[in-house]
LUMKOLVEX-227388 format. One record per residue (C-alpha): residue number from 0; residue in three letters; x, y, z. Coordinates in nm, 3 decimals. Layout:
N
<tormar NUM; 'Ala'; <X; Y; Z>>
...
***
This chain:
398
<tormar 0; 'Met'; <0.000; 0.000; 0.000>>
<tormar 1; 'Thr'; <0.141; 0.343; -0.099>>
<tormar 2; 'Glu'; <0.235; 0.566; 0.193>>
<tormar 3; 'Ile'; <0.039; 0.892; 0.207>>
<tormar 4; 'Glu'; <0.266; 1.193; 0.167>>
<tormar 5; 'Ser'; <0.217; 1.544; 0.301>>
<tormar 6; 'Ala'; <0.160; 1.846; 0.079>>
<tormar 7; 'Gly'; <0.459; 2.064; 0.005>>
<tormar 8; 'Arg'; <0.532; 2.401; 0.163>>
<tormar 9; 'Ser'; <0.328; 2.697; 0.040>>
<tormar 10; 'Ala'; <0.501; 2.906; -0.224>>
<tormar 11; 'Leu'; <0.281; 3.208; -0.153>>
<tormar 12; 'Arg'; <0.470; 3.527; -0.238>>
<tormar 13; 'Asp'; <0.236; 3.827; -0.228>>
<tormar 14; 'Val'; <-0.101; 3.959; -0.348>>
<tormar 15; 'Glu'; <-0.162; 4.160; -0.665>>
<tormar 16; 'Cys'; <-0.455; 4.381; -0.763>>
<tormar 17; 'Ser'; <-0.620; 4.248; -1.078>>
<tormar 18; 'Ala'; <-0.718; 4.602; -1.181>>
<tormar 19; 'Cys'; <-0.428; 4.839; -1.105>>
<tormar 20; 'Gly'; <-0.144; 4.591; -1.049>>
<tormar 21; 'Ala'; <-0.059; 4.712; -0.697>>
<tormar 22; 'Ile'; <0.131; 4.459; -0.486>>
<tormar 23; 'Ala'; <0.050; 4.392; -0.121>>
<tormar 24; 'Arg'; <0.182; 4.169; 0.153>>
<tormar 25; 'Ala'; <0.001; 3.838; 0.184>>
<tormar 26; 'Asp'; <0.052; 3.788; 0.558>>
<tormar 27; 'Val'; <-0.196; 4.053; 0.675>>
<tormar 28; 'Leu'; <-0.576; 4.076; 0.660>>
<tormar 29; 'Leu'; <-0.685; 4.191; 0.319>>
<tormar 30; 'Gly'; <-1.009; 4.290; 0.153>>
<tormar 31; 'Val'; <-1.021; 4.459; -0.185>>
<tormar 32; 'Cys'; <-0.735; 4.670; -0.322>>
<tormar 33; 'Pro'; <-0.690; 4.975; -0.096>>
<tormar 34; 'Arg'; <-0.594; 5.188; -0.399>>
<tormar 35; 'Cys'; <-0.873; 5.110; -0.646>>
<tormar 36; 'Cys'; <-1.108; 4.855; -0.479>>
<tormar 37; 'Gly'; <-1.010; 4.594; -0.737>>
<tormar 38; 'Val'; <-1.011; 4.218; -0.676>>
<tormar 39; 'Leu'; <-0.689; 4.093; -0.515>>
<tormar 40; 'Leu'; <-0.522; 3.779; -0.648>>
<tormar 41; 'Ala'; <-0.268; 3.565; -0.463>>
<tormar 42; 'Arg'; <0.065; 3.520; -0.641>>
<tormar 43; 'Tyr'; <0.314; 3.237; -0.587>>
<tormar 44; 'Asp'; <0.678; 3.159; -0.651>>
<tormar 45; 'Leu'; <0.592; 2.913; -0.927>>
<tormar 46; 'Glu'; <0.949; 2.794; -0.978>>
<tormar 47; 'Leu'; <0.959; 2.697; -0.611>>
<tormar 48; 'Ala'; <0.618; 2.527; -0.632>>
<tormar 49; 'Ala'; <0.725; 2.326; -0.937>>
<tormar 50; 'Arg'; <1.003; 2.155; -0.740>>
<tormar 51; 'Thr'; <0.760; 1.957; -0.526>>
<tormar 52; 'Leu'; <0.414; 1.985; -0.686>>
<tormar 53; 'Arg'; <0.456; 1.720; -0.953>>
<tormar 54; 'Pro'; <0.178; 1.489; -1.076>>
<tormar 55; 'Glu'; <0.334; 1.178; -0.926>>
<tormar 56; 'Ala'; <0.382; 1.354; -0.591>>
<tormar 57; 'Ala'; <0.025; 1.486; -0.583>>
<tormar 58; 'Ala'; <-0.105; 1.136; -0.656>>
<tormar 59; 'Arg'; <0.057; 1.010; -0.335>>
<tormar 60; 'Arg'; <-0.105; 1.273; -0.115>>
<tormar 61; 'Ala'; <-0.427; 1.254; 0.083>>
<tormar 62; 'Arg'; <-0.728; 1.352; -0.123>>
<tormar 63; 'Gly'; <-0.888; 1.694; -0.087>>
<tormar 64; 'Val'; <-0.831; 2.065; -0.133>>
<tormar 65; 'Trp'; <-0.525; 2.088; 0.091>>
<tormar 66; 'Arg'; <-0.319; 1.841; -0.115>>
<tormar 67; 'Trp'; <-0.231; 2.139; -0.338>>
<tormar 68; 'Gly'; <-0.042; 2.309; -0.056>>
<tormar 69; 'Glu'; <0.229; 2.471; -0.267>>
<tormar 70; 'Leu'; <-0.037; 2.681; -0.443>>
<tormar 71; 'Leu'; <-0.248; 2.764; -0.139>>
<tormar 72; 'Pro'; <-0.180; 2.999; 0.153>>
<tormar 73; 'Pro'; <0.020; 2.843; 0.436>>
<tormar 74; 'Ser'; <-0.144; 2.722; 0.756>>
<tormar 75; 'Pro'; <-0.012; 2.522; 1.050>>
<tormar 76; 'Asp'; <-0.357; 2.366; 1.097>>
<tormar 77; 'Pro'; <-0.592; 2.388; 0.796>>
<tormar 78; 'Val'; <-0.963; 2.387; 0.869>>
<tormar 79; 'Thr'; <-1.107; 2.093; 0.680>>
<tormar 80; 'Leu'; <-1.420; 1.881; 0.665>>
<tormar 81; 'Gly'; <-1.297; 1.662; 0.379>>
<tormar 82; 'Glu'; <-1.376; 1.898; 0.091>>
<tormar 83; 'Gly'; <-1.253; 1.852; -0.264>>
<tormar 84; 'Ser'; <-1.157; 1.551; -0.478>>
<tormar 85; 'Thr'; <-1.515; 1.526; -0.602>>
<tormar 86; 'Pro'; <-1.611; 1.278; -0.875>>
<tormar 87; 'Leu'; <-1.582; 1.343; -1.246>>
<tormar 88; 'Ile'; <-1.867; 1.130; -1.376>>
<tormar 89; 'Glu'; <-1.886; 1.028; -1.741>>
<tormar 90; 'Ala'; <-2.244; 1.042; -1.874>>
<tormar 91; 'Pro'; <-2.263; 0.854; -2.207>>
<tormar 92; 'Arg'; <-2.642; 0.876; -2.240>>
<tormar 93; 'Leu'; <-2.631; 1.254; -2.205>>
<tormar 94; 'Ala'; <-2.339; 1.267; -2.450>>
<tormar 95; 'Arg'; <-2.548; 1.087; -2.712>>
<tormar 96; 'Asp'; <-2.838; 1.321; -2.641>>
<tormar 97; 'Val'; <-2.633; 1.634; -2.719>>
<tormar 98; 'Gly'; <-2.420; 1.480; -2.994>>
<tormar 99; 'Val'; <-2.072; 1.465; -2.844>>
<tormar 100; 'Asp'; <-1.848; 1.165; -2.783>>
<tormar 101; 'Arg'; <-1.763; 1.245; -2.420>>
<tormar 102; 'Leu'; <-1.964; 1.438; -2.162>>
<tormar 103; 'Tyr'; <-1.873; 1.452; -1.793>>
<tormar 104; 'Ile'; <-2.032; 1.593; -1.479>>
<tormar 105; 'Lys'; <-1.803; 1.738; -1.214>>
<tormar 106; 'Asp'; <-2.034; 1.669; -0.922>>
<tormar 107; 'Glu'; <-1.970; 1.906; -0.634>>
<tormar 108; 'Ser'; <-2.271; 1.789; -0.434>>
<tormar 109; 'Ser'; <-2.052; 1.539; -0.248>>
<tormar 110; 'Asn'; <-1.866; 1.822; -0.072>>
<tormar 111; 'Pro'; <-1.939; 1.902; 0.294>>
<tormar 112; 'Thr'; <-2.266; 2.099; 0.319>>
<tormar 113; 'Gly'; <-2.353; 1.972; -0.029>>
<tormar 114; 'Ser'; <-2.192; 2.229; -0.257>>
<tormar 115; 'Phe'; <-1.875; 2.365; -0.415>>
<tormar 116; 'Lys'; <-1.878; 2.651; -0.164>>
<tormar 117; 'Ala'; <-1.697; 2.422; 0.080>>
<tormar 118; 'Arg'; <-1.375; 2.460; -0.118>>
<tormar 119; 'Gly'; <-1.357; 2.837; -0.091>>
<tormar 120; 'Met'; <-1.472; 2.848; 0.269>>
<tormar 121; 'Ala'; <-1.216; 2.592; 0.384>>
<tormar 122; 'Val'; <-0.933; 2.816; 0.267>>
<tormar 123; 'Ala'; <-1.090; 3.154; 0.349>>
<tormar 124; 'Val'; <-1.194; 3.057; 0.702>>
<tormar 125; 'Thr'; <-0.854; 2.900; 0.767>>
<tormar 126; 'Arg'; <-0.677; 3.217; 0.655>>
<tormar 127; 'Ala'; <-0.910; 3.444; 0.853>>
<tormar 128; 'Arg'; <-0.857; 3.242; 1.172>>
<tormar 129; 'Asp'; <-0.480; 3.226; 1.122>>
<tormar 130; 'Leu'; <-0.468; 3.604; 1.083>>
<tormar 131; 'Gly'; <-0.661; 3.672; 1.403>>
<tormar 132; 'Val'; <-1.025; 3.705; 1.293>>
<tormar 133; 'His'; <-1.292; 3.608; 1.549>>
<tormar 134; 'Arg'; <-1.615; 3.700; 1.366>>
<tormar 135; 'Ile'; <-1.693; 3.688; 0.995>>
<tormar 136; 'Ala'; <-1.986; 3.829; 0.799>>
<tormar 137; 'Leu'; <-2.109; 3.766; 0.448>>
<tormar 138; 'Pro'; <-2.412; 3.782; 0.219>>
<tormar 139; 'Ser'; <-2.528; 3.460; 0.058>>
<tormar 140; 'Ala'; <-2.788; 3.316; -0.175>>
<tormar 141; 'Gly'; <-2.778; 3.000; 0.037>>
<tormar 142; 'Asn'; <-2.491; 2.756; -0.016>>
<tormar 143; 'Ala'; <-2.207; 2.994; 0.069>>
<tormar 144; 'Gly'; <-2.375; 3.079; 0.396>>
<tormar 145; 'Gly'; <-2.416; 2.717; 0.499>>
<tormar 146; 'Ala'; <-2.054; 2.642; 0.413>>
<tormar 147; 'Ala'; <-1.926; 2.950; 0.595>>
<tormar 148; 'Ala'; <-2.127; 2.854; 0.903>>
<tormar 149; 'Ala'; <-1.995; 2.498; 0.900>>
<tormar 150; 'Tyr'; <-1.628; 2.592; 0.860>>
<tormar 151; 'Ala'; <-1.655; 2.875; 1.110>>
<tormar 152; 'Ala'; <-1.805; 2.632; 1.361>>
<tormar 153; 'Arg'; <-1.514; 2.399; 1.299>>
<tormar 154; 'Ala'; <-1.266; 2.685; 1.345>>
<tormar 155; 'Gly'; <-1.438; 2.842; 1.647>>
<tormar 156; 'Leu'; <-1.539; 3.164; 1.471>>
<tormar 157; 'Ala'; <-1.868; 3.352; 1.498>>
<tormar 158; 'Val'; <-2.072; 3.423; 1.184>>
<tormar 159; 'Asp'; <-2.322; 3.689; 1.083>>
<tormar 160; 'Leu'; <-2.498; 3.572; 0.769>>
<tormar 161; 'Phe'; <-2.724; 3.792; 0.554>>
<tormar 162; 'Leu'; <-2.974; 3.611; 0.332>>
<tormar 163; 'Pro'; <-3.252; 3.735; 0.103>>
<tormar 164; 'Gln'; <-3.583; 3.701; 0.284>>
<tormar 165; 'Asp'; <-3.712; 3.448; 0.032>>
<tormar 166; 'Thr'; <-3.411; 3.214; 0.059>>
<tormar 167; 'Pro'; <-3.538; 2.852; 0.073>>
<tormar 168; 'Ala'; <-3.585; 2.728; 0.428>>
<tormar 169; 'Pro'; <-3.325; 2.445; 0.412>>
<tormar 170; 'Phe'; <-3.047; 2.700; 0.369>>
<tormar 171; 'Arg'; <-3.161; 2.899; 0.673>>
<tormar 172; 'Leu'; <-3.197; 2.586; 0.884>>
<tormar 173; 'Glu'; <-2.851; 2.466; 0.789>>
<tormar 174; 'Ala'; <-2.681; 2.794; 0.880>>
<tormar 175; 'Glu'; <-2.868; 2.825; 1.210>>
<tormar 176; 'Ala'; <-2.785; 2.465; 1.301>>
<tormar 177; 'Phe'; <-2.416; 2.548; 1.267>>
<tormar 178; 'Gly'; <-2.462; 2.845; 1.499>>
<tormar 179; 'Ala'; <-2.465; 3.133; 1.251>>
<tormar 180; 'Arg'; <-2.661; 3.447; 1.337>>
<tormar 181; 'Val'; <-2.892; 3.474; 1.036>>
<tormar 182; 'His'; <-3.027; 3.811; 0.920>>
<tormar 183; 'Leu'; <-3.305; 3.808; 0.657>>
<tormar 184; 'Val'; <-3.302; 4.102; 0.417>>
<tormar 185; 'Val'; <-3.576; 4.225; 0.185>>
<tormar 186; 'Gly'; <-3.425; 4.219; -0.166>>
<tormar 187; 'Thr'; <-3.146; 4.029; -0.339>>
<tormar 188; 'Ile'; <-2.796; 3.917; -0.245>>
<tormar 189; 'Ala'; <-2.680; 4.261; -0.363>>
<tormar 190; 'Asp'; <-2.894; 4.423; -0.091>>
<tormar 191; 'Cys'; <-2.750; 4.177; 0.159>>
<tormar 192; 'Gly'; <-2.400; 4.279; 0.052>>
<tormar 193; 'Val'; <-2.476; 4.645; 0.118>>
<tormar 194; 'Arg'; <-2.585; 4.555; 0.471>>
<tormar 195; 'Val'; <-2.275; 4.345; 0.531>>
<tormar 196; 'Arg'; <-2.035; 4.619; 0.423>>
<tormar 197; 'Ala'; <-2.205; 4.878; 0.641>>
<tormar 198; 'Leu'; <-2.230; 4.661; 0.953>>
<tormar 199; 'Ala'; <-1.888; 4.498; 0.914>>
<tormar 200; 'Ala'; <-1.728; 4.842; 0.915>>
<tormar 201; 'Glu'; <-1.936; 4.946; 1.216>>
<tormar 202; 'His'; <-1.878; 4.633; 1.428>>
<tormar 203; 'Gly'; <-1.532; 4.526; 1.315>>
<tormar 204; 'Trp'; <-1.647; 4.203; 1.152>>
<tormar 205; 'Phe'; <-1.433; 4.056; 0.874>>
<tormar 206; 'Asp'; <-1.615; 4.071; 0.539>>
<tormar 207; 'Leu'; <-1.596; 3.731; 0.369>>
<tormar 208; 'Ser'; <-1.807; 3.832; 0.068>>
<tormar 209; 'Thr'; <-1.734; 3.688; -0.277>>
<tormar 210; 'Leu'; <-1.403; 3.826; -0.413>>
<tormar 211; 'Arg'; <-1.384; 4.092; -0.140>>
<tormar 212; 'Glu'; <-1.093; 3.901; 0.009>>
<tormar 213; 'Pro'; <-0.839; 3.687; -0.181>>
<tormar 214; 'Trp'; <-0.873; 3.343; -0.026>>
<tormar 215; 'Arg'; <-1.214; 3.202; -0.123>>
<tormar 216; 'Leu'; <-1.087; 3.219; -0.481>>
<tormar 217; 'Glu'; <-0.783; 3.011; -0.388>>
<tormar 218; 'Gly'; <-1.002; 2.732; -0.256>>
<tormar 219; 'Lys'; <-1.226; 2.742; -0.564>>
<tormar 220; 'Lys'; <-0.933; 2.726; -0.807>>
<tormar 221; 'Thr'; <-0.868; 2.367; -0.694>>
<tormar 222; 'Leu'; <-1.153; 2.279; -0.931>>
<tormar 223; 'Gly'; <-0.907; 2.353; -1.212>>
<tormar 224; 'Phe'; <-0.633; 2.142; -1.056>>
<tormar 225; 'Glu'; <-0.873; 1.848; -1.032>>
<tormar 226; 'Leu'; <-0.977; 1.883; -1.396>>
<tormar 227; 'Ala'; <-0.613; 1.861; -1.506>>
<tormar 228; 'Glu'; <-0.562; 1.560; -1.285>>
<tormar 229; 'Gly'; <-0.884; 1.395; -1.400>>
<tormar 230; 'Phe'; <-0.782; 1.428; -1.765>>
<tormar 231; 'Ser'; <-0.427; 1.300; -1.702>>
<tormar 232; 'Gly'; <-0.245; 1.627; -1.749>>
<tormar 233; 'Glu'; <-0.468; 1.764; -2.022>>
<tormar 234; 'Leu'; <-0.781; 1.975; -2.001>>
<tormar 235; 'Pro'; <-1.127; 1.917; -2.146>>
<tormar 236; 'Asp'; <-1.234; 2.101; -2.460>>
<tormar 237; 'Val'; <-1.537; 2.275; -2.308>>
<tormar 238; 'Val'; <-1.618; 2.371; -1.948>>
<tormar 239; 'Val'; <-1.978; 2.473; -1.880>>
<tormar 240; 'Tyr'; <-2.012; 2.664; -1.555>>
<tormar 241; 'Pro'; <-2.317; 2.816; -1.380>>
<tormar 242; 'Thr'; <-2.219; 3.172; -1.299>>
<tormar 243; 'Gly'; <-2.348; 3.401; -1.027>>
<tormar 244; 'Gly'; <-2.047; 3.564; -0.862>>
<tormar 245; 'Gly'; <-1.818; 3.364; -1.091>>
<tormar 246; 'Thr'; <-1.547; 3.282; -0.837>>
<tormar 247; 'Gly'; <-1.511; 2.924; -0.958>>
<tormar 248; 'Leu'; <-1.469; 3.023; -1.322>>
<tormar 249; 'Ile'; <-1.214; 3.293; -1.236>>
<tormar 250; 'Gly'; <-1.039; 3.048; -1.006>>
<tormar 251; 'Met'; <-1.013; 2.777; -1.270>>
<tormar 252; 'Trp'; <-0.872; 3.023; -1.521>>
<tormar 253; 'Lys'; <-0.609; 3.123; -1.263>>
<tormar 254; 'Ala'; <-0.537; 2.757; -1.185>>
<tormar 255; 'Phe'; <-0.475; 2.677; -1.552>>
<tormar 256; 'Ala'; <-0.213; 2.954; -1.575>>
<tormar 257; 'Glu'; <-0.040; 2.827; -1.261>>
<tormar 258; 'Leu'; <-0.044; 2.467; -1.385>>
<tormar 259; 'Glu'; <0.112; 2.569; -1.716>>
<tormar 260; 'Ala'; <0.383; 2.763; -1.531>>
<tormar 261; 'Ile'; <0.480; 2.459; -1.322>>
<tormar 262; 'Gly'; <0.481; 2.226; -1.622>>
<tormar 263; 'Trp'; <0.163; 2.022; -1.572>>
<tormar 264; 'Ile'; <-0.021; 2.136; -1.887>>
<tormar 265; 'Asp'; <0.051; 2.316; -2.212>>
<tormar 266; 'Ser'; <-0.101; 2.641; -2.337>>
<tormar 267; 'Arg'; <-0.425; 2.488; -2.463>>
<tormar 268; 'Arg'; <-0.734; 2.589; -2.269>>
<tormar 269; 'Pro'; <-1.098; 2.478; -2.259>>
<tormar 270; 'Arg'; <-1.364; 2.701; -2.409>>
<tormar 271; 'Met'; <-1.520; 2.848; -2.096>>
<tormar 272; 'Val'; <-1.900; 2.877; -2.109>>
<tormar 273; 'Val'; <-2.083; 3.101; -1.864>>
<tormar 274; 'Val'; <-2.439; 2.993; -1.789>>
<tormar 275; 'Gln'; <-2.692; 3.227; -1.630>>
<tormar 276; 'Ala'; <-3.067; 3.236; -1.580>>
<tormar 277; 'Ala'; <-3.272; 3.422; -1.837>>
<tormar 278; 'Gly'; <-3.422; 3.622; -1.549>>
<tormar 279; 'Cys'; <-3.079; 3.734; -1.425>>
<tormar 280; 'Ala'; <-2.810; 3.738; -1.693>>
<tormar 281; 'Pro'; <-2.581; 4.041; -1.654>>
<tormar 282; 'Ile'; <-2.269; 3.858; -1.776>>
<tormar 283; 'Val'; <-2.447; 3.712; -2.080>>
<tormar 284; 'Arg'; <-2.579; 4.055; -2.174>>
<tormar 285; 'Ala'; <-2.236; 4.214; -2.139>>
<tormar 286; 'Phe'; <-2.074; 3.936; -2.343>>
<tormar 287; 'Glu'; <-2.326; 3.973; -2.623>>
<tormar 288; 'Arg'; <-2.277; 4.351; -2.630>>
<tormar 289; 'Gly'; <-1.900; 4.322; -2.632>>
<tormar 290; 'Asp'; <-1.873; 4.513; -2.303>>
<tormar 291; 'Ala'; <-1.572; 4.478; -2.074>>
<tormar 292; 'Ser'; <-1.790; 4.496; -1.760>>
<tormar 293; 'Ala'; <-2.149; 4.408; -1.673>>
<tormar 294; 'Glu'; <-2.421; 4.651; -1.571>>
<tormar 295; 'Pro'; <-2.633; 4.538; -1.274>>
<tormar 296; 'Trp'; <-2.945; 4.343; -1.369>>
<tormar 297; 'Arg'; <-3.272; 4.501; -1.265>>
<tormar 298; 'Gly'; <-3.544; 4.283; -1.116>>
<tormar 299; 'Pro'; <-3.353; 3.951; -1.101>>
<tormar 300; 'Ala'; <-3.590; 3.652; -1.102>>
<tormar 301; 'Thr'; <-3.503; 3.281; -1.100>>
<tormar 302; 'Tyr'; <-3.563; 2.984; -0.869>>
<tormar 303; 'Ala'; <-3.190; 2.904; -0.893>>
<tormar 304; 'Ser'; <-3.076; 3.096; -0.585>>
<tormar 305; 'Gly'; <-2.709; 3.084; -0.682>>
<tormar 306; 'Leu'; <-2.781; 3.249; -1.016>>
<tormar 307; 'Arg'; <-2.987; 3.534; -0.875>>
<tormar 308; 'Val'; <-2.683; 3.761; -0.854>>
<tormar 309; 'Pro'; <-2.757; 4.094; -1.025>>
<tormar 310; 'Ala'; <-2.400; 4.226; -1.009>>
<tormar 311; 'Ala'; <-2.063; 4.051; -0.973>>
<tormar 312; 'Ile'; <-1.752; 4.230; -0.849>>
<tormar 313; 'Gly'; <-1.549; 3.993; -1.068>>
<tormar 314; 'Asp'; <-1.740; 4.075; -1.387>>
<tormar 315; 'Arg'; <-1.433; 4.196; -1.578>>
<tormar 316; 'Leu'; <-1.234; 3.885; -1.485>>
<tormar 317; 'Ile'; <-1.520; 3.655; -1.587>>
<tormar 318; 'Leu'; <-1.564; 3.822; -1.925>>
<tormar 319; 'Gln'; <-1.189; 3.826; -1.983>>
<tormar 320; 'Ala'; <-1.160; 3.450; -1.919>>
<tormar 321; 'Val'; <-1.453; 3.367; -2.147>>
<tormar 322; 'Arg'; <-1.317; 3.577; -2.434>>
<tormar 323; 'Glu'; <-0.956; 3.464; -2.398>>
<tormar 324; 'Ser'; <-1.072; 3.102; -2.409>>
<tormar 325; 'Gly'; <-1.287; 3.145; -2.719>>
<tormar 326; 'Gly'; <-1.589; 3.058; -2.507>>
<tormar 327; 'Thr'; <-1.935; 3.202; -2.483>>
<tormar 328; 'Ala'; <-2.217; 3.295; -2.246>>
<tormar 329; 'Val'; <-2.566; 3.143; -2.248>>
<tormar 330; 'Ala'; <-2.888; 3.231; -2.066>>
<tormar 331; 'Val'; <-3.146; 2.956; -2.003>>
<tormar 332; 'Thr'; <-3.503; 2.972; -1.876>>
<tormar 333; 'Asp'; <-3.613; 2.834; -1.542>>
<tormar 334; 'Glu'; <-3.831; 2.586; -1.732>>
<tormar 335; 'Ala'; <-3.533; 2.456; -1.928>>
<tormar 336; 'Met'; <-3.312; 2.418; -1.620>>
<tormar 337; 'Ala'; <-3.592; 2.245; -1.425>>
<tormar 338; 'Glu'; <-3.642; 1.993; -1.703>>
<tormar 339; 'Ala'; <-3.265; 1.943; -1.725>>
<tormar 340; 'Gln'; <-3.250; 1.872; -1.350>>
<tormar 341; 'Leu'; <-3.479; 1.576; -1.410>>
<tormar 342; 'Val'; <-3.281; 1.460; -1.713>>
<tormar 343; 'Leu'; <-2.959; 1.466; -1.508>>
<tormar 344; 'Ala'; <-3.127; 1.268; -1.231>>
<tormar 345; 'Arg'; <-3.289; 1.010; -1.456>>
<tormar 346; 'Asn'; <-3.009; 0.965; -1.707>>
<tormar 347; 'Ala'; <-2.694; 1.018; -1.501>>
<tormar 348; 'Gly'; <-2.801; 0.949; -1.143>>
<tormar 349; 'Val'; <-2.712; 1.301; -1.029>>
<tormar 350; 'Phe'; <-2.980; 1.502; -0.844>>
<tormar 351; 'Ala'; <-2.839; 1.840; -0.932>>
<tormar 352; 'Ala'; <-2.915; 2.181; -0.792>>
<tormar 353; 'Pro'; <-3.098; 2.410; -1.037>>
<tormar 354; 'Glu'; <-2.763; 2.566; -1.121>>
<tormar 355; 'Gly'; <-2.638; 2.223; -1.231>>
<tormar 356; 'Gly'; <-2.952; 2.176; -1.438>>
<tormar 357; 'Ala'; <-2.876; 2.507; -1.606>>
<tormar 358; 'Thr'; <-2.548; 2.371; -1.743>>
<tormar 359; 'Leu'; <-2.719; 2.083; -1.922>>
<tormar 360; 'Ala'; <-2.983; 2.319; -2.058>>
<tormar 361; 'Ala'; <-2.701; 2.538; -2.190>>
<tormar 362; 'Val'; <-2.521; 2.245; -2.355>>
<tormar 363; 'Arg'; <-2.843; 2.152; -2.532>>
<tormar 364; 'Glu'; <-2.869; 2.512; -2.653>>
<tormar 365; 'Leu'; <-2.508; 2.508; -2.776>>
<tormar 366; 'Ala'; <-2.567; 2.178; -2.956>>
<tormar 367; 'Ala'; <-2.878; 2.319; -3.125>>
<tormar 368; 'Arg'; <-2.671; 2.616; -3.245>>
<tormar 369; 'Gly'; <-2.403; 2.387; -3.384>>
<tormar 370; 'Glu'; <-2.140; 2.524; -3.144>>
<tormar 371; 'Leu'; <-2.019; 2.185; -3.021>>
<tormar 372; 'Arg'; <-1.798; 1.944; -3.214>>
<tormar 373; 'Arg'; <-1.863; 1.572; -3.185>>
<tormar 374; 'Ser'; <-1.503; 1.523; -3.069>>
<tormar 375; 'Asp'; <-1.539; 1.777; -2.785>>
<tormar 376; 'Arg'; <-1.487; 1.653; -2.431>>
<tormar 377; 'Val'; <-1.743; 1.856; -2.239>>
<tormar 378; 'Val'; <-1.753; 1.903; -1.861>>
<tormar 379; 'Leu'; <-2.068; 2.028; -1.688>>
<tormar 380; 'Phe'; <-2.044; 2.157; -1.335>>
<tormar 381; 'Asn'; <-2.310; 2.058; -1.088>>
<tormar 382; 'Thr'; <-2.232; 2.297; -0.806>>
<tormar 383; 'Gly'; <-2.461; 2.152; -0.539>>
<tormar 384; 'Thr'; <-2.726; 1.907; -0.430>>
<tormar 385; 'Gly'; <-3.087; 1.941; -0.540>>
<tormar 386; 'Leu'; <-3.201; 1.837; -0.193>>
<tormar 387; 'Lys'; <-3.184; 2.192; -0.054>>
<tormar 388; 'Tyr'; <-3.441; 2.323; -0.301>>
<tormar 389; 'Pro'; <-3.796; 2.238; -0.195>>
<tormar 390; 'Asp'; <-3.947; 2.264; -0.544>>
<tormar 391; 'Ile'; <-3.866; 2.203; -0.908>>
<tormar 392; 'Pro'; <-4.098; 2.422; -1.116>>
<tormar 393; 'Gly'; <-4.357; 2.216; -1.299>>
<tormar 394; 'Val'; <-4.283; 1.897; -1.104>>
<tormar 395; 'His'; <-4.533; 1.753; -0.858>>
<tormar 396; 'Val'; <-4.414; 1.490; -0.611>>
<tormar 397; 'Ala'; <-4.702; 1.289; -0.465>>
***
């Protein structure tokens, strides 16, 4: 039996603003760029990381997010609940349905608290605790809040969580069970974010909102590492990703650049496909207009809580990744994603969240447009379990 090896030492160097290029120390608490309020990105000594983070070495390490230690922030005691190393499930019946040879589902529902949010929260909560934080605050559409509450409970931190008033009950119950103080807000996640920023400044809470600190992104980028590993040092041809705040897509794009720099992959990249709900599609609209940033969406409406995000602080980074990859952006109706949820369940054995259903609906749309090649290896992301959503529109369960 192969002996399990430890991850290598972090090669974290500093933090760089994605907008103005300012450099900051990485060993202090950070939010957005103090000069321009841009998104901060962690930078690593990639030559140092390459010495120990080799495919054969990674294969001998314990599974999970923290096996990629060279390209994560350092911690003497990472907060973990077993997140990461989720299955990449081949779905031949779905592949035949859309007319490609290979279609896969990266199923994030097996993470702790049932969603991909566990990855980002494991790293962000660890970093916050290690840098002296005692109470965190964040807005959430549901899954991020539950994950933050779980990891904060594990780390001994207090949590103030701000949810839209109409957030499905299972998300509220989950967060409260983990001990979070839940505040219900009339409006959307954007309104929740306004409350968080005001109260965090007033009470000295640490704001763990999407891309308003650098470390949730670092946890999410491990999705990209796992794709490279799952395809034996290559990458798929198409990645279809449900996009609200877009941290996972930005993170994967960052991961691919880091993997190329340390010699794991070449310069080829997947076509990155953003998927949004027709009732809340600011990134799709901006992509179609050729805009570099996305205007906030008025009156967002969709049953997919994670896609009801009217404005994303990482909009420029999302659009940049899609365009650089030769990808596209697709909006799908709630009816199409609901039907696709059932197709995923009944043809692949995956009870996906609505956001996961949206990716299959988008692939069907791309196939109908002739934008997929038969030889394409397509990966759909199911970002969470369908069990937290009490209803699928148009479906009656006796």
